[in-house]
PQR file of N, CA, C, O and H, with PARSE charges and radii, in Angstrom:
ATOM      1  N   MET A   1      29.689   5.205  -4.798 -0.4000 1.5000
ATOM      2  CA  MET A   1      28.121   5.536  -4.819 -0.0000 2.0000
ATOM      3  C   MET A   1      27.540   3.895  -4.418  0.5500 1.7000
ATOM      4  O   MET A   1      27.814   2.761  -4.810 -0.5500 1.4000
ATOM      5  N   THR A   2      26.661   4.454  -3.490 -0.4000 1.5000
ATOM      6  CA  THR A   2      25.849   3.036  -2.805 -0.0000 2.0000
ATOM      7  C   THR A   2      24.769   2.799  -3.389  0.5500 1.7000
ATOM      8  O   THR A   2      23.880   3.603  -3.669 -0.5500 1.4000
ATOM      9  H   THR A   2      26.439   5.376  -3.172  0.4000 1.0000
ATOM     10  N   SER A   3      24.817   1.608  -3.604 -0.4000 1.5000
ATOM     11  CA  SER A   3      23.554   0.838  -4.398 -0.0000 2.0000
ATOM     12  C   SER A   3      22.464   0.680  -3.664  0.5500 1.7000
ATOM     13  O   SER A   3      22.640   0.490  -2.461 -0.5500 1.4000
ATOM     14  H   SER A   3      25.539   0.955  -3.377  0.4000 1.0000
ATOM     15  N   LEU A   4      21.007   0.720  -4.220 -0.4000 1.5000
ATOM     16  CA  LEU A   4      19.715   0.139  -3.330 -0.0000 2.0000
ATOM     17  C   LEU A   4      19.681  -0.411  -2.769  0.5500 1.7000
ATOM     18  O   LEU A   4      19.123  -0.183  -1.695 -0.5500 1.4000
ATOM     19  H   LEU A   4      20.864   0.874  -5.198  0.4000 1.0000
ATOM     20  N   THR A   5      20.448  -1.960  -3.152 -0.4000 1.5000
ATOM     21  CA  THR A   5      20.802  -3.029  -2.166 -0.0000 2.0000
ATOM     22  C   THR A   5      21.193  -2.994  -1.176  0.5500 1.7000
ATOM     23  O   THR A   5      20.795  -3.663  -0.223 -0.5500 1.4000
ATOM     24  H   THR A   5      20.902  -2.145  -4.024  0.4000 1.0000
ATOM     25  N   ASP A   6      22.221  -2.058  -1.187 -0.4000 1.5000
ATOM     26  CA  ASP A   6      23.454  -1.715   0.255 -0.0000 2.0000
ATOM     27  C   ASP A   6      22.462  -1.051   0.948  0.5500 1.7000
ATOM     28  O   ASP A   6      22.556  -1.488   2.095 -0.5500 1.4000
ATOM     29  H   ASP A   6      22.544  -1.515  -1.961  0.4000 1.0000
ATOM     30  N   ILE A   7      21.512  -0.197   0.907 -0.4000 1.5000
ATOM     31  CA  ILE A   7      20.980   0.683   1.308 -0.0000 2.0000
ATOM     32  C   ILE A   7      19.788   0.036   2.168  0.5500 1.7000
ATOM     33  O   ILE A   7      19.376   0.424   3.261 -0.5500 1.4000
ATOM     34  H   ILE A   7      21.436   0.159  -0.025  0.4000 1.0000
ATOM     35  N   LEU A   8      19.318  -1.097   1.364 -0.4000 1.5000
ATOM     36  CA  LEU A   8      17.943  -1.851   2.060 -0.0000 2.0000
ATOM     37  C   LEU A   8      18.495  -2.787   2.995  0.5500 1.7000
ATOM     38  O   LEU A   8      18.046  -2.560   4.118 -0.5500 1.4000
ATOM     39  H   LEU A   8      19.652  -1.412   0.476  0.4000 1.0000
ATOM     40  N   GLY A   9      19.104  -3.522   2.974 -0.4000 1.5000
ATOM     41  CA  GLY A   9      19.895  -4.838   3.790 -0.0000 2.0000
ATOM     42  C   GLY A   9      18.649  -6.072   3.753  0.5500 1.7000
ATOM     43  O   GLY A   9      18.082  -6.365   2.701 -0.5500 1.4000
ATOM     44  H   GLY A   9      19.468  -3.707   2.062  0.4000 1.0000
ATOM     45  N   PRO A  10      18.462  -6.462   4.533 -0.5600 1.5000
ATOM     46  CA  PRO A  10      17.777  -8.033   4.511  0.2800 2.0000
ATOM     47  C   PRO A  10      16.395  -7.703   4.038  0.5500 1.7000
ATOM     48  O   PRO A  10      16.103  -6.530   4.269 -0.5500 1.4000
ATOM     49  N   LYS A  11      15.478  -8.387   3.454 -0.4000 1.5000
ATOM     50  CA  LYS A  11      13.925  -8.259   3.341 -0.0000 2.0000
ATOM     51  C   LYS A  11      13.171  -8.846   4.552  0.5500 1.7000
ATOM     52  O   LYS A  11      13.762  -9.770   5.110 -0.5500 1.4000
ATOM     53  H   LYS A  11      15.715  -9.340   3.267  0.4000 1.0000
ATOM     54  N   TYR A  12      12.260  -8.569   4.942 -0.4000 1.5000
ATOM     55  CA  TYR A  12      11.415  -8.873   5.915 -0.0000 2.0000
ATOM     56  C   TYR A  12       9.828  -9.276   5.720  0.5500 1.7000
ATOM     57  O   TYR A  12       8.944  -8.429   5.596 -0.5500 1.4000
ATOM     58  H   TYR A  12      11.780  -7.819   4.489  0.4000 1.0000
ATOM     59  N   PHE A  13       9.622 -10.571   5.713 -0.4000 1.5000
ATOM     60  CA  PHE A  13       7.920 -10.829   5.056 -0.0000 2.0000
ATOM     61  C   PHE A  13       7.047 -10.401   5.964  0.5500 1.7000
ATOM     62  O   PHE A  13       5.871 -10.422   5.602 -0.5500 1.4000
ATOM     63  H   PHE A  13      10.340 -11.259   5.814  0.4000 1.0000
ATOM     64  N   ASP A  14       7.338  -9.918   7.325 -0.4000 1.5000
ATOM     65  CA  ASP A  14       6.171  -9.910   8.532 -0.0000 2.0000
ATOM     66  C   ASP A  14       6.504  -8.750   8.939  0.5500 1.7000
ATOM     67  O   ASP A  14       7.719  -8.550   8.979 -0.5500 1.4000
ATOM     68  H   ASP A  14       8.293  -9.901   7.620  0.4000 1.0000
ATOM     69  N   LEU A  15       5.672  -7.715   9.333 -0.4000 1.5000
ATOM     70  CA  LEU A  15       5.711  -6.185   9.788 -0.0000 2.0000
ATOM     71  C   LEU A  15       6.254  -6.527  11.176  0.5500 1.7000
ATOM     72  O   LEU A  15       7.108  -5.798  11.682 -0.5500 1.4000
ATOM     73  H   LEU A  15       4.686  -7.877   9.301  0.4000 1.0000
ATOM     74  N   GLU A  16       5.916  -7.315  11.638 -0.4000 1.5000
ATOM     75  CA  GLU A  16       5.919  -7.849  13.417 -0.0000 2.0000
ATOM     76  C   GLU A  16       7.692  -8.066  13.512  0.5500 1.7000
ATOM     77  O   GLU A  16       8.517  -7.669  14.335 -0.5500 1.4000
ATOM     78  H   GLU A  16       5.223  -7.907  11.227  0.4000 1.0000
ATOM     79  N   ALA A  17       7.799  -8.800  12.392 -0.4000 1.5000
ATOM     80  CA  ALA A  17       9.612  -8.973  12.606 -0.0000 2.0000
ATOM     81  C   ALA A  17      10.318  -7.948  12.305  0.5500 1.7000
ATOM     82  O   ALA A  17      11.345  -7.925  12.983 -0.5500 1.4000
ATOM     83  H   ALA A  17       7.129  -9.123  11.724  0.4000 1.0000
ATOM     84  N   ALA A  18      10.188  -6.704  11.273 -0.4000 1.5000
ATOM     85  CA  ALA A  18      10.707  -5.856  11.502 -0.0000 2.0000
ATOM     86  C   ALA A  18      10.615  -4.836  12.252  0.5500 1.7000
ATOM     87  O   ALA A  18      11.378  -3.888  12.065 -0.5500 1.4000
ATOM     88  H   ALA A  18       9.354  -6.723  10.722  0.4000 1.0000
ATOM     89  N   ARG A  19       9.717  -4.809  13.203 -0.4000 1.5000
ATOM     90  CA  ARG A  19       9.449  -4.146  13.971 -0.0000 2.0000
ATOM     91  C   ARG A  19      10.191  -4.459  15.305  0.5500 1.7000
ATOM     92  O   ARG A  19      10.417  -3.532  16.083 -0.5500 1.4000
ATOM     93  H   ARG A  19       9.097  -5.579  13.355  0.4000 1.0000
ATOM     94  N   VAL A  20      10.548  -5.639  15.577 -0.4000 1.5000
ATOM     95  CA  VAL A  20      11.419  -6.548  16.369 -0.0000 2.0000
ATOM     96  C   VAL A  20      12.856  -5.736  16.210  0.5500 1.7000
ATOM     97  O   VAL A  20      13.404  -4.944  16.976 -0.5500 1.4000
ATOM     98  H   VAL A  20      10.364  -6.392  14.946  0.4000 1.0000
ATOM     99  N   ASP A  21      13.209  -6.195  15.048 -0.4000 1.5000
ATOM    100  CA  ASP A  21      15.020  -5.535  14.266 -0.0000 2.0000
ATOM    101  C   ASP A  21      14.963  -4.482  14.649  0.5500 1.7000
ATOM    102  O   ASP A  21      15.970  -4.182  15.291 -0.5500 1.4000
ATOM    103  H   ASP A  21      12.764  -6.839  14.426  0.4000 1.0000
ATOM    104  N   ALA A  22      13.938  -3.394  14.540 -0.4000 1.5000
ATOM    105  CA  ALA A  22      14.501  -2.150  13.725 -0.0000 2.0000
ATOM    106  C   ALA A  22      14.673  -1.613  15.486  0.5500 1.7000
ATOM    107  O   ALA A  22      13.978  -2.079  16.390 -0.5500 1.4000
ATOM    108  H   ALA A  22      13.121  -3.638  14.018  0.4000 1.0000
ATOM    109  N   SER A  23      15.773  -0.529  15.685 -0.4000 1.5000
ATOM    110  CA  SER A  23      16.038   0.175  16.668 -0.0000 2.0000
ATOM    111  C   SER A  23      14.769   1.197  16.508  0.5500 1.7000
ATOM    112  O   SER A  23      13.962   1.268  15.580 -0.5500 1.4000
ATOM    113  H   SER A  23      16.337  -0.151  14.952  0.4000 1.0000
ATOM    114  N   PRO A  24      14.869   2.100  17.924 -0.5600 1.5000
ATOM    115  CA  PRO A  24      13.646   3.532  17.700  0.2800 2.0000
ATOM    116  C   PRO A  24      14.185   4.343  17.000  0.5500 1.7000
ATOM    117  O   PRO A  24      13.415   5.227  16.624 -0.5500 1.4000
ATOM    118  N   THR A  25      15.782   4.481  16.453 -0.4000 1.5000
ATOM    119  CA  THR A  25      16.028   5.523  15.301 -0.0000 2.0000
ATOM    120  C   THR A  25      16.091   5.409  14.239  0.5500 1.7000
ATOM    121  O   THR A  25      16.430   6.305  13.467 -0.5500 1.4000
ATOM    122  H   THR A  25      16.408   3.763  16.758  0.4000 1.0000
ATOM    123  N   GLU A  26      15.563   3.489  13.717 -0.4000 1.5000
ATOM    124  CA  GLU A  26      15.201   3.365  12.222 -0.0000 2.0000
ATOM    125  C   GLU A  26      13.683   3.279  11.918  0.5500 1.7000
ATOM    126  O   GLU A  26      12.690   3.137  12.631 -0.5500 1.4000
ATOM    127  H   GLU A  26      15.288   2.761  14.344  0.4000 1.0000
ATOM    128  N   ILE A  27      13.877   3.417  10.629 -0.4000 1.5000
ATOM    129  CA  ILE A  27      12.737   3.929   9.841 -0.0000 2.0000
ATOM    130  C   ILE A  27      12.109   2.122   9.118  0.5500 1.7000
ATOM    131  O   ILE A  27      12.949   1.342   8.670 -0.5500 1.4000
ATOM    132  H   ILE A  27      14.684   3.532  10.049  0.4000 1.0000
ATOM    133  N   ILE A  28      10.797   1.801   9.137 -0.4000 1.5000
ATOM    134  CA  ILE A  28      10.694   0.335   8.170 -0.0000 2.0000
ATOM    135  C   ILE A  28       9.694   0.846   7.175  0.5500 1.7000
ATOM    136  O   ILE A  28       8.550   1.269   7.344 -0.5500 1.4000
ATOM    137  H   ILE A  28      10.114   2.434   9.501  0.4000 1.0000
ATOM    138  N   ILE A  29      10.564   0.669   5.880 -0.4000 1.5000
ATOM    139  CA  ILE A  29       9.770   1.579   4.810 -0.0000 2.0000
ATOM    140  C   ILE A  29       9.275  -0.153   4.070  0.5500 1.7000
ATOM    141  O   ILE A  29       9.727  -1.218   4.489 -0.5500 1.4000
ATOM    142  H   ILE A  29      11.493   0.326   5.743  0.4000 1.0000
ATOM    143  N   THR A  30       8.170   0.007   2.811 -0.4000 1.5000
ATOM    144  CA  THR A  30       7.971  -1.037   1.458 -0.0000 2.0000
ATOM    145  C   THR A  30       7.766   0.192   0.375  0.5500 1.7000
ATOM    146  O   THR A  30       7.696   1.401   0.151 -0.5500 1.4000
ATOM    147  H   THR A  30       7.803   0.872   2.471  0.4000 1.0000
ATOM    148  N   ASN A  31       7.733  -1.167  -0.102 -0.4000 1.5000
ATOM    149  CA  ASN A  31       7.430  -0.605  -2.074 -0.0000 2.0000
ATOM    150  C   ASN A  31       6.361  -1.301  -2.619  0.5500 1.7000
ATOM    151  O   ASN A  31       5.879  -1.000  -3.711 -0.5500 1.4000
ATOM    152  H   ASN A  31       7.790  -2.148   0.080  0.4000 1.0000
ATOM    153  N   ASP A  32       5.919  -2.305  -1.857 -0.4000 1.5000
ATOM    154  CA  ASP A  32       4.839  -3.377  -2.571 -0.0000 2.0000
ATOM    155  C   ASP A  32       3.821  -3.447  -1.891  0.5500 1.7000
ATOM    156  O   ASP A  32       3.281  -4.549  -1.992 -0.5500 1.4000
ATOM    157  H   ASP A  32       6.311  -2.549  -0.970  0.4000 1.0000
ATOM    158  N   GLU A  33       3.341  -2.781  -1.268 -0.4000 1.5000
ATOM    159  CA  GLU A  33       2.019  -2.690  -0.038 -0.0000 2.0000
ATOM    160  C   GLU A  33       1.876  -3.370   0.899  0.5500 1.7000
ATOM    161  O   GLU A  33       0.803  -3.806   1.316 -0.5500 1.4000
ATOM    162  H   GLU A  33       3.780  -1.886  -1.186  0.4000 1.0000
ATOM    163  N   GLY A  34       3.046  -3.562   1.388 -0.4000 1.5000
ATOM    164  CA  GLY A  34       3.137  -4.387   2.838 -0.0000 2.0000
ATOM    165  C   GLY A  34       3.830  -5.936   2.670  0.5500 1.7000
ATOM    166  O   GLY A  34       4.307  -6.522   3.642 -0.5500 1.4000
ATOM    167  H   GLY A  34       3.918  -3.208   1.049  0.4000 1.0000
ATOM    168  N   THR A  35       3.815  -6.553   1.205 -0.4000 1.5000
ATOM    169  CA  THR A  35       4.643  -7.399   1.163 -0.0000 2.0000
ATOM    170  C   THR A  35       6.001  -7.778   1.509  0.5500 1.7000
ATOM    171  O   THR A  35       6.243  -8.969   1.703 -0.5500 1.4000
ATOM    172  H   THR A  35       3.428  -6.077   0.415  0.4000 1.0000
ATOM    173  N   THR A  36       6.717  -7.091   1.587 -0.4000 1.5000
ATOM    174  CA  THR A  36       8.282  -6.693   2.282 -0.0000 2.0000
ATOM    175  C   THR A  36       8.161  -5.689   2.994  0.5500 1.7000
ATOM    176  O   THR A  36       7.219  -4.931   3.223 -0.5500 1.4000
ATOM    177  H   THR A  36       6.520  -6.124   1.430  0.4000 1.0000
ATOM    178  N   TYR A  37       9.312  -5.751   3.366 -0.4000 1.5000
ATOM    179  CA  TYR A  37       9.972  -4.439   4.609 -0.0000 2.0000
ATOM    180  C   TYR A  37      11.439  -4.459   4.871  0.5500 1.7000
ATOM    181  O   TYR A  37      12.075  -5.453   5.221 -0.5500 1.4000
ATOM    182  H   TYR A  37      10.077  -6.367   3.180  0.4000 1.0000
ATOM    183  N   TYR A  38      11.812  -3.521   4.711 -0.4000 1.5000
ATOM    184  CA  TYR A  38      13.147  -3.319   4.663 -0.0000 2.0000
ATOM    185  C   TYR A  38      13.191  -2.085   6.064  0.5500 1.7000
ATOM    186  O   TYR A  38      12.317  -1.255   6.315 -0.5500 1.4000
ATOM    187  H   TYR A  38      11.296  -2.713   4.427  0.4000 1.0000
ATOM    188  N   ILE A  39      14.651  -2.337   6.902 -0.4000 1.5000
ATOM    189  CA  ILE A  39      14.453  -1.331   7.732 -0.0000 2.0000
ATOM    190  C   ILE A  39      15.988  -0.480   7.796  0.5500 1.7000
ATOM    191  O   ILE A  39      17.062  -1.040   8.021 -0.5500 1.4000
ATOM    192  H   ILE A  39      15.361  -3.011   6.699  0.4000 1.0000
ATOM    193  N   VAL A  40      15.804   1.037   7.535 -0.4000 1.5000
ATOM    194  CA  VAL A  40      16.602   1.546   7.226 -0.0000 2.0000
ATOM    195  C   VAL A  40      16.806   2.925   7.854  0.5500 1.7000
ATOM    196  O   VAL A  40      15.867   3.350   8.528 -0.5500 1.4000
ATOM    197  H   VAL A  40      14.933   1.491   7.352  0.4000 1.0000
ATOM    198  N   THR A  41      17.976   3.739   7.722 -0.4000 1.5000
ATOM    199  CA  THR A  41      18.163   4.632   9.062 -0.0000 2.0000
ATOM    200  C   THR A  41      17.740   6.175   8.388  0.5500 1.7000
ATOM    201  O   THR A  41      17.804   6.203   7.159 -0.5500 1.4000
ATOM    202  H   THR A  41      18.738   3.395   7.174  0.4000 1.0000
ATOM    203  N   PRO A  42      17.369   7.298   8.985 -0.5600 1.5000
ATOM    204  CA  PRO A  42      16.367   7.964   8.478  0.2800 2.0000
ATOM    205  C   PRO A  42      17.151   9.001   7.499  0.5500 1.7000
ATOM    206  O   PRO A  42      16.612   9.935   6.906 -0.5500 1.4000
ATOM    207  N   GLU A  43      18.581   8.641   7.443 -0.4000 1.5000
ATOM    208  CA  GLU A  43      19.590   9.320   6.402 -0.0000 2.0000
ATOM    209  C   GLU A  43      19.594   8.709   5.198  0.5500 1.7000
ATOM    210  O   GLU A  43      20.037   9.234   4.177 -0.5500 1.4000
ATOM    211  H   GLU A  43      19.019   7.882   7.925  0.4000 1.0000
ATOM    212  N   ASP A  44      19.030   7.413   5.273 -0.4000 1.5000
ATOM    213  CA  ASP A  44      18.889   6.516   3.869 -0.0000 2.0000
ATOM    214  C   ASP A  44      17.601   7.390   3.124  0.5500 1.7000
ATOM    215  O   ASP A  44      17.627   7.998   2.054 -0.5500 1.4000
ATOM    216  H   ASP A  44      18.670   6.986   6.103  0.4000 1.0000
ATOM    217  N   VAL A  45      16.630   7.244   3.957 -0.4000 1.5000
ATOM    218  CA  VAL A  45      15.454   7.672   2.981 -0.0000 2.0000
ATOM    219  C   VAL A  45      15.783   9.074   2.521  0.5500 1.7000
ATOM    220  O   VAL A  45      15.990  10.099   3.172 -0.5500 1.4000
ATOM    221  H   VAL A  45      16.609   6.750   4.826  0.4000 1.0000
ATOM    222  N   THR A  46      15.774   8.795   0.973 -0.4000 1.5000
ATOM    223  CA  THR A  46      16.176   9.824   0.046 -0.0000 2.0000
ATOM    224  C   THR A  46      15.246   9.717  -0.956  0.5500 1.7000
ATOM    225  O   THR A  46      14.483   8.756  -1.052 -0.5500 1.4000
ATOM    226  H   THR A  46      15.606   7.963   0.445  0.4000 1.0000
ATOM    227  N   ILE A  47      15.274  11.046  -2.026 -0.4000 1.5000
ATOM    228  CA  ILE A  47      14.365  10.775  -2.881 -0.0000 2.0000
ATOM    229  C   ILE A  47      14.723   9.962  -3.977  0.5500 1.7000
ATOM    230  O   ILE A  47      13.944   9.907  -4.928 -0.5500 1.4000
ATOM    231  H   ILE A  47      15.894  11.827  -1.948  0.4000 1.0000
ATOM    232  N   ASP A  48      15.710   9.362  -3.995 -0.4000 1.5000
ATOM    233  CA  ASP A  48      16.075   8.057  -4.728 -0.0000 2.0000
ATOM    234  C   ASP A  48      15.192   6.809  -4.444  0.5500 1.7000
ATOM    235  O   ASP A  48      14.758   6.047  -5.308 -0.5500 1.4000
ATOM    236  H   ASP A  48      16.342   9.407  -3.222  0.4000 1.0000
ATOM    237  N   LEU A  49      14.972   6.706  -2.971 -0.4000 1.5000
ATOM    238  CA  LEU A  49      14.286   5.142  -2.197 -0.0000 2.0000
ATOM    239  C   LEU A  49      12.682   6.015  -2.912  0.5500 1.7000
ATOM    240  O   LEU A  49      11.866   5.378  -3.578 -0.5500 1.4000
ATOM    241  H   LEU A  49      15.325   7.326  -2.269  0.4000 1.0000
ATOM    242  N   GLU A  50      12.543   7.277  -2.643 -0.4000 1.5000
ATOM    243  CA  GLU A  50      11.016   7.445  -3.282 -0.0000 2.0000
ATOM    244  C   GLU A  50      10.637   7.447  -4.764  0.5500 1.7000
ATOM    245  O   GLU A  50       9.452   7.357  -5.084 -0.5500 1.4000
ATOM    246  H   GLU A  50      13.206   7.795  -2.102  0.4000 1.0000
ATOM    247  N   GLU A  51      11.658   7.551  -5.723 -0.4000 1.5000
ATOM    248  CA  GLU A  51      11.707   7.490  -6.960 -0.0000 2.0000
ATOM    249  C   GLU A  51      11.261   5.959  -7.154  0.5500 1.7000
ATOM    250  O   GLU A  51      10.486   5.732  -8.083 -0.5500 1.4000
ATOM    251  H   GLU A  51      12.621   7.624  -5.462  0.4000 1.0000
ATOM    252  N   HIS A  52      11.739   4.766  -6.257 -0.4000 1.5000
ATOM    253  CA  HIS A  52      11.710   3.590  -6.736 -0.0000 2.0000
ATOM    254  C   HIS A  52      10.591   2.948  -5.880  0.5500 1.7000
ATOM    255  O   HIS A  52      10.388   1.766  -5.605 -0.5500 1.4000
ATOM    256  H   HIS A  52      12.368   4.950  -5.502  0.4000 1.0000
ATOM    257  N   GLY A  53       9.914   4.095  -5.534 -0.4000 1.5000
ATOM    258  CA  GLY A  53       8.106   3.578  -4.858 -0.0000 2.0000
ATOM    259  C   GLY A  53       7.983   3.293  -3.328  0.5500 1.7000
ATOM    260  O   GLY A  53       6.953   3.119  -2.676 -0.5500 1.4000
ATOM    261  H   GLY A  53      10.079   5.056  -5.758  0.4000 1.0000
ATOM    262  N   PHE A  54       9.597   3.285  -2.814 -0.4000 1.5000
ATOM    263  CA  PHE A  54       9.383   2.945  -1.332 -0.0000 2.0000
ATOM    264  C   PHE A  54       9.060   4.207  -0.422  0.5500 1.7000
ATOM    265  O   PHE A  54       9.536   5.337  -0.531 -0.5500 1.4000
ATOM    266  H   PHE A  54      10.434   3.426  -3.343  0.4000 1.0000
ATOM    267  N   LYS A  55       8.156   3.751   0.483 -0.4000 1.5000
ATOM    268  CA  LYS A  55       7.210   4.875   1.450 -0.0000 2.0000
ATOM    269  C   LYS A  55       7.320   3.949   2.844  0.5500 1.7000
ATOM    270  O   LYS A  55       7.517   2.734   2.860 -0.5500 1.4000
ATOM    271  H   LYS A  55       7.769   2.833   0.572  0.4000 1.0000
ATOM    272  N   LYS A  56       7.117   4.956   4.189 -0.4000 1.5000
ATOM    273  CA  LYS A  56       7.452   4.709   5.345 -0.0000 2.0000
ATOM    274  C   LYS A  56       6.351   3.519   5.571  0.5500 1.7000
ATOM    275  O   LYS A  56       5.302   3.427   4.932 -0.5500 1.4000
ATOM    276  H   LYS A  56       6.957   5.943   4.176  0.4000 1.0000
ATOM    277  N   VAL A  57       6.728   2.743   6.464 -0.4000 1.5000
ATOM    278  CA  VAL A  57       5.530   2.145   7.179 -0.0000 2.0000
ATOM    279  C   VAL A  57       4.835   2.992   8.210  0.5500 1.7000
ATOM    280  O   VAL A  57       3.688   3.383   8.423 -0.5500 1.4000
ATOM    281  H   VAL A  57       7.580   2.817   6.983  0.4000 1.0000
ATOM    282  N   GLU A  58       6.249   3.127   8.859 -0.4000 1.5000
ATOM    283  CA  GLU A  58       6.364   3.486  10.369 -0.0000 2.0000
ATOM    284  C   GLU A  58       7.922   4.182  10.863  0.5500 1.7000
ATOM    285  O   GLU A  58       9.052   3.929  10.446 -0.5500 1.4000
ATOM    286  H   GLU A  58       7.182   2.810   8.686  0.4000 1.0000
ATOM    287  N   GLU A  59       7.508   5.041  11.801 -0.4000 1.5000
ATOM    288  CA  GLU A  59       9.122   4.931  12.346 -0.0000 2.0000
ATOM    289  C   GLU A  59       9.475   4.147  13.784  0.5500 1.7000
ATOM    290  O   GLU A  59      10.639   4.069  14.175 -0.5500 1.4000
ATOM    291  H   GLU A  59       6.590   5.247  12.140  0.4000 1.0000
TER
END
């Protein structure tokens, strides 16, 4: 089973930095109203992430 840490990868503290690193097929998510961001693939956006309070910032 994949852990939440493995799915999320590195933290970004700036949305612009996350946008630069994200590919067009990846999604930026946050769970703390925009303090930290993570880049994930569409396949990684699951109910498990939603249960931990993550939501899409943009695609």
